PyMOL Python script that loads the backbone (N, CA, C, O; Angstrom):
from pymol import cmd

cmd.read_pdbstr("""\
ATOM      1  N   MET A   1    -105.462 145.223 -40.525  1.00  0.00           N
ATOM      2  CA  MET A   1    -104.377 144.414 -40.055  1.00  0.00           C
ATOM      3  C   MET A   1    -104.891 143.601 -38.876  1.00  0.00           C
ATOM      4  O   MET A   1    -105.451 144.153 -37.929  1.00  0.00           O
ATOM      5  N   ILE A   2    -104.701 142.300 -38.936  1.00  0.00           N
ATOM      6  CA  ILE A   2    -105.062 141.413 -37.835  1.00  0.00           C
ATOM      7  C   ILE A   2    -103.777 141.044 -37.111  1.00  0.00           C
ATOM      8  O   ILE A   2    -102.803 140.628 -37.739  1.00  0.00           O
ATOM      9  N   LEU A   3    -103.773 141.195 -35.801  1.00  0.00           N
ATOM     10  CA  LEU A   3    -102.584 140.931 -35.003  1.00  0.00           C
ATOM     11  C   LEU A   3    -102.823 139.769 -34.058  1.00  0.00           C
ATOM     12  O   LEU A   3    -103.964 139.456 -33.717  1.00  0.00           O
ATOM     13  N   GLU A   4    -101.739 139.131 -33.636  1.00  0.00           N
ATOM     14  CA  GLU A   4    -101.845 138.053 -32.654  1.00  0.00           C
ATOM     15  C   GLU A   4    -102.135 138.635 -31.272  1.00  0.00           C
ATOM     16  O   GLU A   4    -101.793 139.786 -31.003  1.00  0.00           O
ATOM     17  N   PRO A   5    -102.767 137.845 -30.388  1.00  0.00           N
ATOM     18  CA  PRO A   5    -103.176 138.340 -29.072  1.00  0.00           C
ATOM     19  C   PRO A   5    -102.061 138.965 -28.216  1.00  0.00           C
ATOM     20  O   PRO A   5    -102.347 139.923 -27.498  1.00  0.00           O
ATOM     21  N   PRO A   6    -100.816 138.484 -28.249  1.00  0.00           N
ATOM     22  CA  PRO A   6     -99.813 139.083 -27.353  1.00  0.00           C
ATOM     23  C   PRO A   6     -99.374 140.506 -27.723  1.00  0.00           C
ATOM     24  O   PRO A   6     -98.665 141.146 -26.946  1.00  0.00           O
ATOM     25  N   ILE A   7     -99.780 141.011 -28.891  1.00  0.00           N
ATOM     26  CA  ILE A   7     -99.372 142.357 -29.294  1.00  0.00           C
ATOM     27  C   ILE A   7    -100.043 143.369 -28.358  1.00  0.00           C
ATOM     28  O   ILE A   7    -101.264 143.382 -28.203  1.00  0.00           O
ATOM     29  N   SER A   8     -99.223 144.206 -27.748  1.00  0.00           N
ATOM     30  CA  SER A   8     -99.743 145.132 -26.724  1.00  0.00           C
ATOM     31  C   SER A   8    -100.589 146.245 -27.347  1.00  0.00           C
ATOM     32  O   SER A   8    -100.480 146.542 -28.536  1.00  0.00           O
ATOM     33  N   ASP A   9    -101.424 146.845 -26.517  1.00  0.00           N
ATOM     34  CA  ASP A   9    -102.240 147.982 -26.960  1.00  0.00           C
ATOM     35  C   ASP A   9    -101.358 149.160 -27.375  1.00  0.00           C
ATOM     36  O   ASP A   9    -101.720 149.922 -28.271  1.00  0.00           O
ATOM     37  N   THR A  10    -100.204 149.309 -26.726  1.00  0.00           N
ATOM     38  CA  THR A  10     -99.275 150.389 -27.086  1.00  0.00           C
ATOM     39  C   THR A  10     -98.786 150.223 -28.517  1.00  0.00           C
ATOM     40  O   THR A  10     -98.765 151.183 -29.287  1.00  0.00           O
ATOM     41  N   VAL A  11     -98.392 148.999 -28.874  1.00  0.00           N
ATOM     42  CA  VAL A  11     -97.912 148.736 -30.240  1.00  0.00           C
ATOM     43  C   VAL A  11     -99.050 148.908 -31.234  1.00  0.00           C
ATOM     44  O   VAL A  11     -98.855 149.468 -32.313  1.00  0.00           O
ATOM     45  N   LYS A  12    -100.233 148.431 -30.879  1.00  0.00           N
ATOM     46  CA  LYS A  12    -101.392 148.607 -31.761  1.00  0.00           C
ATOM     47  C   LYS A  12    -101.644 150.085 -32.034  1.00  0.00           C
ATOM     48  O   LYS A  12    -101.917 150.471 -33.170  1.00  0.00           O
ATOM     49  N   GLN A  13    -101.551 150.906 -31.000  1.00  0.00           N
ATOM     50  CA  GLN A  13    -101.768 152.340 -31.169  1.00  0.00           C
ATOM     51  C   GLN A  13    -100.671 152.963 -32.029  1.00  0.00           C
ATOM     52  O   GLN A  13    -100.953 153.815 -32.871  1.00  0.00           O
ATOM     53  N   GLN A  14     -99.434 152.548 -31.824  1.00  0.00           N
ATOM     54  CA  GLN A  14     -98.337 153.066 -32.638  1.00  0.00           C
ATOM     55  C   GLN A  14     -98.545 152.725 -34.110  1.00  0.00           C
ATOM     56  O   GLN A  14     -98.301 153.564 -34.977  1.00  0.00           O
ATOM     57  N   LEU A  15     -98.992 151.505 -34.402  1.00  0.00           N
ATOM     58  CA  LEU A  15     -99.270 151.114 -35.784  1.00  0.00           C
ATOM     59  C   LEU A  15    -100.422 151.939 -36.360  1.00  0.00           C
ATOM     60  O   LEU A  15    -100.364 152.375 -37.510  1.00  0.00           O
ATOM     61  N   ALA A  16    -101.468 152.151 -35.557  1.00  0.00           N
ATOM     62  CA  ALA A  16    -102.602 152.967 -36.007  1.00  0.00           C
ATOM     63  C   ALA A  16    -102.156 154.396 -36.282  1.00  0.00           C
ATOM     64  O   ALA A  16    -102.608 155.014 -37.247  1.00  0.00           O
ATOM     65  N   ASP A  17    -101.271 154.925 -35.439  1.00  0.00           N
ATOM     66  CA  ASP A  17    -100.766 156.286 -35.638  1.00  0.00           C
ATOM     67  C   ASP A  17     -99.957 156.412 -36.927  1.00  0.00           C
ATOM     68  O   ASP A  17     -99.845 157.502 -37.489  1.00  0.00           O
ATOM     69  N   MET A  18     -99.393 155.299 -37.394  1.00  0.00           N
ATOM     70  CA  MET A  18     -98.639 155.301 -38.655  1.00  0.00           C
ATOM     71  C   MET A  18     -99.550 155.099 -39.863  1.00  0.00           C
ATOM     72  O   MET A  18     -99.088 155.085 -41.003  1.00  0.00           O
ATOM     73  N   GLY A  19    -100.856 154.943 -39.602  1.00  0.00           N
ATOM     74  CA  GLY A  19    -101.802 154.837 -40.703  1.00  0.00           C
ATOM     75  C   GLY A  19    -102.336 153.439 -40.972  1.00  0.00           C
ATOM     76  O   GLY A  19    -103.108 153.253 -41.913  1.00  0.00           O
ATOM     77  N   HIS A  20    -101.951 152.458 -40.178  1.00  0.00           N
ATOM     78  CA  HIS A  20    -102.453 151.092 -40.371  1.00  0.00           C
ATOM     79  C   HIS A  20    -103.857 150.969 -39.786  1.00  0.00           C
ATOM     80  O   HIS A  20    -104.145 151.521 -38.724  1.00  0.00           O
ATOM     81  N   HIS A  21    -104.724 150.247 -40.482  1.00  0.00           N
ATOM     82  CA  HIS A  21    -106.061 149.948 -39.959  1.00  0.00           C
ATOM     83  C   HIS A  21    -105.949 148.681 -39.122  1.00  0.00           C
ATOM     84  O   HIS A  21    -105.603 147.620 -39.642  1.00  0.00           O
ATOM     85  N   ILE A  22    -106.238 148.784 -37.845  1.00  0.00           N
ATOM     86  CA  ILE A  22    -106.111 147.656 -36.929  1.00  0.00           C
ATOM     87  C   ILE A  22    -107.479 147.021 -36.722  1.00  0.00           C
ATOM     88  O   ILE A  22    -108.403 147.657 -36.214  1.00  0.00           O
ATOM     89  N   ASN A  23    -107.596 145.762 -37.121  1.00  0.00           N
ATOM     90  CA  ASN A  23    -108.823 144.999 -36.928  1.00  0.00           C
ATOM     91  C   ASN A  23    -108.898 144.585 -35.462  1.00  0.00           C
ATOM     92  O   ASN A  23    -107.904 144.124 -34.900  1.00  0.00           O
ATOM     93  N   LYS A  24    -110.055 144.741 -34.839  1.00  0.00           N
ATOM     94  CA  LYS A  24    -110.194 144.406 -33.420  1.00  0.00           C
ATOM     95  C   LYS A  24    -110.151 142.904 -33.171  1.00  0.00           C
ATOM     96  O   LYS A  24    -109.893 142.477 -32.046  1.00  0.00           O
ATOM     97  N   ASN A  25    -110.398 142.093 -34.199  1.00  0.00           N
ATOM     98  CA  ASN A  25    -110.288 140.638 -34.060  1.00  0.00           C
ATOM     99  C   ASN A  25    -108.811 140.261 -33.982  1.00  0.00           C
ATOM    100  O   ASN A  25    -107.950 140.994 -34.468  1.00  0.00           O
ATOM    101  N   THR A  26    -108.530 139.129 -33.376  1.00  0.00           N
ATOM    102  CA  THR A  26    -107.165 138.624 -33.316  1.00  0.00           C
ATOM    103  C   THR A  26    -107.128 137.241 -33.935  1.00  0.00           C
ATOM    104  O   THR A  26    -108.167 136.608 -34.118  1.00  0.00           O
ATOM    105  N   ASP A  27    -105.944 136.777 -34.255  1.00  0.00           N
ATOM    106  CA  ASP A  27    -105.777 135.463 -34.847  1.00  0.00           C
ATOM    107  C   ASP A  27    -104.370 134.984 -34.505  1.00  0.00           C
ATOM    108  O   ASP A  27    -103.517 135.780 -34.113  1.00  0.00           O
ATOM    109  N   THR A  28    -104.131 133.692 -34.651  1.00  0.00           N
ATOM    110  CA  THR A  28    -102.803 133.123 -34.462  1.00  0.00           C
ATOM    111  C   THR A  28    -102.332 132.635 -35.821  1.00  0.00           C
ATOM    112  O   THR A  28    -103.083 131.998 -36.560  1.00  0.00           O
ATOM    113  N   PHE A  29    -101.095 132.935 -36.140  1.00  0.00           N
ATOM    114  CA  PHE A  29    -100.557 132.615 -37.452  1.00  0.00           C
ATOM    115  C   PHE A  29     -99.600 131.435 -37.357  1.00  0.00           C
ATOM    116  O   PHE A  29     -99.300 130.961 -36.261  1.00  0.00           O
ATOM    117  N   GLY A  30     -99.127 130.967 -38.490  1.00  0.00           N
ATOM    118  CA  GLY A  30     -98.225 129.817 -38.556  1.00  0.00           C
ATOM    119  C   GLY A  30     -96.856 130.109 -37.967  1.00  0.00           C
ATOM    120  O   GLY A  30     -96.529 131.246 -37.627  1.00  0.00           O
ATOM    121  N   GLY A  31     -96.064 129.045 -37.855  1.00  0.00           N
ATOM    122  CA  GLY A  31     -94.702 129.176 -37.338  1.00  0.00           C
ATOM    123  C   GLY A  31     -93.738 129.579 -38.445  1.00  0.00           C
ATOM    124  O   GLY A  31     -94.020 129.408 -39.631  1.00  0.00           O
ATOM    125  N   TYR A  32     -92.616 130.108 -38.040  1.00  0.00           N
ATOM    126  CA  TYR A  32     -91.640 130.612 -38.999  1.00  0.00           C
ATOM    127  C   TYR A  32     -90.239 130.156 -38.625  1.00  0.00           C
ATOM    128  O   TYR A  32     -89.896 130.090 -37.444  1.00  0.00           O
ATOM    129  N   GLN A  33     -89.436 129.843 -39.620  1.00  0.00           N
ATOM    130  CA  GLN A  33     -88.021 129.588 -39.460  1.00  0.00           C
ATOM    131  C   GLN A  33     -87.293 130.359 -40.551  1.00  0.00           C
ATOM    132  O   GLN A  33     -87.814 130.540 -41.652  1.00  0.00           O
ATOM    133  N   GLY A  34     -86.100 130.804 -40.238  1.00  0.00           N
ATOM    134  CA  GLY A  34     -85.350 131.536 -41.247  1.00  0.00           C
ATOM    135  C   GLY A  34     -83.863 131.510 -40.966  1.00  0.00           C
ATOM    136  O   GLY A  34     -83.440 131.385 -39.817  1.00  0.00           O
ATOM    137  N   ILE A  35     -83.064 131.629 -42.031  1.00  0.00           N
ATOM    138  CA  ILE A  35     -81.607 131.694 -41.936  1.00  0.00           C
ATOM    139  C   ILE A  35     -81.128 132.886 -42.734  1.00  0.00           C
ATOM    140  O   ILE A  35     -81.580 133.114 -43.857  1.00  0.00           O
ATOM    141  N   TRP A  36     -80.215 133.647 -42.157  1.00  0.00           N
ATOM    142  CA  TRP A  36     -79.576 134.784 -42.828  1.00  0.00           C
ATOM    143  C   TRP A  36     -78.103 134.466 -42.958  1.00  0.00           C
ATOM    144  O   TRP A  36     -77.464 134.089 -41.976  1.00  0.00           O
ATOM    145  N   ARG A  37     -77.548 134.611 -44.156  1.00  0.00           N
ATOM    146  CA  ARG A  37     -76.130 134.344 -44.378  1.00  0.00           C
ATOM    147  C   ARG A  37     -75.416 135.626 -44.744  1.00  0.00           C
ATOM    148  O   ARG A  37     -75.866 136.379 -45.608  1.00  0.00           O
ATOM    149  N   GLU A  38     -74.299 135.868 -44.078  1.00  0.00           N
ATOM    150  CA  GLU A  38     -73.427 136.992 -44.428  1.00  0.00           C
ATOM    151  C   GLU A  38     -72.138 136.434 -45.008  1.00  0.00           C
ATOM    152  O   GLU A  38     -71.659 135.380 -44.590  1.00  0.00           O
ATOM    153  N   GLU A  39     -71.583 137.152 -45.971  1.00  0.00           N
ATOM    154  CA  GLU A  39     -70.427 136.644 -46.700  1.00  0.00           C
ATOM    155  C   GLU A  39     -69.075 137.009 -46.097  1.00  0.00           C
ATOM    156  O   GLU A  39     -68.153 136.194 -46.126  1.00  0.00           O
ATOM    157  N   ASN A  40     -68.937 138.223 -45.549  1.00  0.00           N
ATOM    158  CA  ASN A  40     -67.607 138.639 -45.132  1.00  0.00           C
ATOM    159  C   ASN A  40     -67.667 139.277 -43.746  1.00  0.00           C
ATOM    160  O   ASN A  40     -68.057 140.440 -43.642  1.00  0.00           O
ATOM    161  N   PRO A  41     -67.306 138.583 -42.702  1.00  0.00           N
ATOM    162  CA  PRO A  41     -66.875 137.185 -42.687  1.00  0.00           C
ATOM    163  C   PRO A  41     -68.085 136.259 -42.849  1.00  0.00           C
ATOM    164  O   PRO A  41     -69.207 136.615 -42.486  1.00  0.00           O
ATOM    165  N   ARG A  42     -67.839 135.070 -43.397  1.00  0.00           N
ATOM    166  CA  ARG A  42     -68.941 134.143 -43.619  1.00  0.00           C
ATOM    167  C   ARG A  42     -69.483 133.658 -42.278  1.00  0.00           C
ATOM    168  O   ARG A  42     -68.752 133.116 -41.449  1.00  0.00           O
ATOM    169  N   ARG A  43     -70.783 133.869 -42.093  1.00  0.00           N
ATOM    170  CA  ARG A  43     -71.467 133.414 -40.884  1.00  0.00           C
ATOM    171  C   ARG A  43     -72.947 133.292 -41.166  1.00  0.00           C
ATOM    172  O   ARG A  43     -73.473 133.909 -42.093  1.00  0.00           O
ATOM    173  N   HIS A  44     -73.602 132.500 -40.367  1.00  0.00           N
ATOM    174  CA  HIS A  44     -75.033 132.242 -40.509  1.00  0.00           C
ATOM    175  C   HIS A  44     -75.746 132.592 -39.207  1.00  0.00           C
ATOM    176  O   HIS A  44     -75.215 132.377 -38.118  1.00  0.00           O
ATOM    177  N   PHE A  45     -76.944 133.129 -39.335  1.00  0.00           N
ATOM    178  CA  PHE A  45     -77.801 133.418 -38.194  1.00  0.00           C
ATOM    179  C   PHE A  45     -79.125 132.699 -38.434  1.00  0.00           C
ATOM    180  O   PHE A  45     -79.668 132.761 -39.537  1.00  0.00           O
ATOM    181  N   GLY A  46     -79.639 132.032 -37.435  1.00  0.00           N
ATOM    182  CA  GLY A  46     -80.900 131.321 -37.602  1.00  0.00           C
ATOM    183  C   GLY A  46     -81.871 131.654 -36.493  1.00  0.00           C
ATOM    184  O   GLY A  46     -81.475 132.003 -35.380  1.00  0.00           O
ATOM    185  N   GLY A  47     -83.133 131.544 -36.809  1.00  0.00           N
ATOM    186  CA  GLY A  47     -84.166 131.767 -35.814  1.00  0.00           C
ATOM    187  C   GLY A  47     -85.357 130.866 -36.089  1.00  0.00           C
ATOM    188  O   GLY A  47     -85.654 130.545 -37.240  1.00  0.00           O
ATOM    189  N   SER A  48     -86.031 130.463 -35.030  1.00  0.00           N
ATOM    190  CA  SER A  48     -87.184 129.585 -35.165  1.00  0.00           C
ATOM    191  C   SER A  48     -88.266 130.017 -34.182  1.00  0.00           C
ATOM    192  O   SER A  48     -87.982 130.328 -33.026  1.00  0.00           O
ATOM    193  N   ASP A  49     -89.488 130.032 -34.649  1.00  0.00           N
ATOM    194  CA  ASP A  49     -90.627 130.383 -33.804  1.00  0.00           C
ATOM    195  C   ASP A  49     -90.756 129.331 -32.701  1.00  0.00           C
ATOM    196  O   ASP A  49     -90.979 128.160 -33.007  1.00  0.00           O
ATOM    197  N   PRO A  50     -90.622 129.713 -31.433  1.00  0.00           N
ATOM    198  CA  PRO A  50     -90.664 128.720 -30.356  1.00  0.00           C
ATOM    199  C   PRO A  50     -92.050 128.111 -30.122  1.00  0.00           C
ATOM    200  O   PRO A  50     -92.176 127.148 -29.366  1.00  0.00           O
ATOM    201  N   ARG A  51     -93.080 128.652 -30.752  1.00  0.00           N
ATOM    202  CA  ARG A  51     -94.425 128.125 -30.527  1.00  0.00           C
ATOM    203  C   ARG A  51     -94.724 126.910 -31.396  1.00  0.00           C
ATOM    204  O   ARG A  51     -95.755 126.263 -31.212  1.00  0.00           O
ATOM    205  N   LYS A  52     -93.851 126.593 -32.327  1.00  0.00           N
ATOM    206  CA  LYS A  52     -94.102 125.509 -33.278  1.00  0.00           C
ATOM    207  C   LYS A  52     -92.918 124.551 -33.298  1.00  0.00           C
ATOM    208  O   LYS A  52     -91.832 124.874 -32.817  1.00  0.00           O
ATOM    209  N   ASP A  53     -93.146 123.357 -33.867  1.00  0.00           N
ATOM    210  CA  ASP A  53     -92.040 122.432 -34.098  1.00  0.00           C
ATOM    211  C   ASP A  53     -91.157 123.008 -35.200  1.00  0.00           C
ATOM    212  O   ASP A  53     -91.641 123.698 -36.097  1.00  0.00           O
ATOM    213  N   GLY A  54     -89.886 122.726 -35.126  1.00  0.00           N
ATOM    214  CA  GLY A  54     -88.992 123.155 -36.185  1.00  0.00           C
ATOM    215  C   GLY A  54     -87.723 123.744 -35.609  1.00  0.00           C
ATOM    216  O   GLY A  54     -87.588 123.913 -34.397  1.00  0.00           O
ATOM    217  N   GLY A  55     -86.820 124.044 -36.478  1.00  0.00           N
ATOM    218  CA  GLY A  55     -85.545 124.627 -36.066  1.00  0.00           C
ATOM    219  C   GLY A  55     -84.825 125.141 -37.294  1.00  0.00           C
ATOM    220  O   GLY A  55     -85.290 124.967 -38.420  1.00  0.00           O
ATOM    221  N   THR A  56     -83.693 125.771 -37.068  1.00  0.00           N
ATOM    222  CA  THR A  56     -82.883 126.258 -38.182  1.00  0.00           C
ATOM    223  C   THR A  56     -81.499 125.646 -38.088  1.00  0.00           C
ATOM    224  O   THR A  56     -81.015 125.338 -36.999  1.00  0.00           O
ATOM    225  N   MET A  57     -80.871 125.473 -39.235  1.00  0.00           N
ATOM    226  CA  MET A  57     -79.533 124.917 -39.279  1.00  0.00           C
ATOM    227  C   MET A  57     -78.836 125.462 -40.532  1.00  0.00           C
ATOM    228  O   MET A  57     -79.426 125.484 -41.612  1.00  0.00           O
ATOM    229  N   GLY A  58     -77.620 125.889 -40.391  1.00  0.00           N
ATOM    230  CA  GLY A  58     -76.841 126.341 -41.535  1.00  0.00           C
ATOM    231  C   GLY A  58     -75.448 125.791 -41.451  1.00  0.00           C
ATOM    232  O   GLY A  58     -74.935 125.524 -40.365  1.00  0.00           O
ATOM    233  N   TYR A  59     -74.827 125.621 -42.613  1.00  0.00           N
ATOM    234  CA  TYR A  59     -73.430 125.151 -42.620  1.00  0.00           C
ATOM    235  C   TYR A  59     -72.643 125.789 -43.735  1.00  0.00           C
ATOM    236  O   TYR A  59     -71.454 125.510 -43.889  1.00  0.00           O
TER     237      TYR A  59
END
""", "prot")
cmd.dss("prot")
cmd.show_as("cartoon", "prot")
cmd.util.cbc("prot")
cmd.orient("prot")
């Protein structure tokens, strides 16, 4: 598993304790946007990675 640099050593150790192989190299991944819709009551939740251009919108 390759993790981004801000992931703390504590979290890395917790993941290793759960059986994940943690690669000592780090990398930066792409940006993410997502929308979650709930039906009852109807509502939308959105999130956008602040490190990249983009945003979320629902109607």
